[in-house]
N, C-alpha and C positions, 0 to 999 in steps of 0.2 A: 270555680266549683267550691262552694262553701263546705267546710268540714262537717263531718257527721256530728260533731259535738255541738250542742245547743248552748249558746252563751246568753240567752235571754235574761238570766238572773243578774247579769252585769248591770242591768238597769236599776236593780234594787240593792246594790252594795251598801253596806254600812260599816262603821268603824269596827264592828265585831266580826266582820267577814274575814276569813282566812286568806289573806293576800298571797301567802306563799303557795298554798294549794291552787289558787286561781292562776297564779303565774305559771305553775307547773303544767296545768291543763292547757294554757295558752301556748306554752313552749312546745308541748307535745303535739298540739293540733296545728300550729303554724310555724314552728321553728324552721322547717325545711323551706317553706315559702319565703320567709324573711331572709334566710341565708342566700337562697337562690337569687332573690331580687337584688340583694346587696352585691352579690358576685356578678350578676349580669351588668351592673353599672360599673363596678370597679375592675372587674376581670382579674382580681387578685384574691387568692384564698385567704391569706392572713388578714387582709382588710375586711373581707366579708365576715370572717370569724369575729374580729374586733367590733364591727358595726352591729352584728347580730347580738353580741353580748350587751353592747350599749343600748340597743333598742329595748331589750327585755328589762334592763335596769331602769330605763326611763318609764316603761310601762308599769313596772312595779311601783315606782315613786308616784306615778300619775294615774293609777288604776281607777280612782274615784272620779277622775275628770272625763272618763268616757261618757259621751252624751247620747250614744245610740243614734246619731244622725246618719251614720253609715254602718256597714257591716263591720264586725270585729276585724275581719281580714283586711278590708279597705283601710281601717284605722291603723292597723299594724304596718301595712305597706306604705302608708303616708308617713308614718314615723320613720320607717326604714329609709325612704327616699330623702327625707329631710336630714337624717343623720348621715347618710352617704354624701349628700351635697356639702354638709358642714365638714365632714371628714376630708373630703377632697380639697376644700379651701384651706384647711389648717396648715400651719407652718410645718408641722411634722411631715405631712404628706409631700409638701414641696421639697423638703430636704431628702426624703426617701426617694422621690422621683429623680432628683438630681443625682443621688448616689446610684440609683438603678441605671441611669443613662451612662454613667462612667463604667459600671461593671457589666453592662449587657454584653459587650464584646467578649469578655472573658467567659461569661456563662454560656455563650453560644458554642464555644469549643467543646464543652462537656455538658451533656444533658444531665440535669439533676433528677433526683428521685421525684421531686414535685412535678417537673416537666413531663416525666414519663407517665405519672398518674394523670396529669392534665391531658396528655395526648390520648390516653385510653378513654377518658371521660368525654372528650370531644370527637370520638369516633363517629358519632352521629353527625352526618354531614350538615343537616339542617341547623343543629345547635352551633356548629362551627361557623356557619354562614351568618347566623343571627349575631354572634359575638363580634363579627367584623363590621357590623353596621355602626354608624354614629349613634351616640347615646340616645338622642331624642327619638330615633326610629326604633332602636333596639328596645327601649323602654316601653313604648306603646305596644309593640308586637308581643313582648313577653307578658305585659299586663293583660292584653286581650286574649292571646292564644294559650299561654300557660296558666295564668291565674284566673282566667275567664271572667274578668271584670267587664261590666257594661261600659259603653261609650261615656255615659254620664259619670260613672264612678271614676273612670280613668281621667276624664276632664277635671273633676273635682280634686283628685289626687295630685295631678300635675299643675293645677292652677291655670288651665287653658280652656278654651271653648271646645264644645263637642266637635265643631267643624274642624278645628285644628287637630284634634285627635284623629278624626276620619282622614284628613289630609296626610298626617304623618303615617298612619297605618297604610294608606294607599302607596305612599312613597317607599315605605319599608318593604312592602310586598314586591314592588317593582325592583327595588335594589336586590332583594333576595333572588328574584327571577334572573336578573342580569348576572349575578354572581354564579348562580347554578349553570347558566348557559356558558359563561366564560370558563368555568371548571370543566364542563363537558367538552367544549372545543379544545381546551388545553390537554385533555386526556386522550383525544383522538389521534 
């Protein structure tokens, strides 16, 4: 679902354009979408925060490079995806993940405030199930259902064919159905 804000004027940006004002508009219109998408891939609040900040810094630096070949939302989500993939590959992440693995047992003993907030936010059973999917399925499901991108837009954003998107979406839905069924059986 495209934002109510019309960004047609981005086609006509010039050096005299107020980049800060434009960035503010983009952050207001798409900040939540960018953060949610980053979070859906990383499943970590702090990483989603960092990635969102980096995305908008990159947008600010490259505002004049937007070629209007896709919607503004698709452009921002593509940047978000690339930043998230880069972030996940970084040495910093590998170190943090290693530290997380060693401290996870200690953290399980006492629920942190962040975990309590997370559990409240994941009350919605469907969101909880989606977050359990492997990234490639979670990603297409969120882009399709939450961000309402077309198959073509998702394919372009992910760098795969539309057939691959359809296949991943089919498998994602099946996995969600199986997870729901196993939860239902487990609660009986």
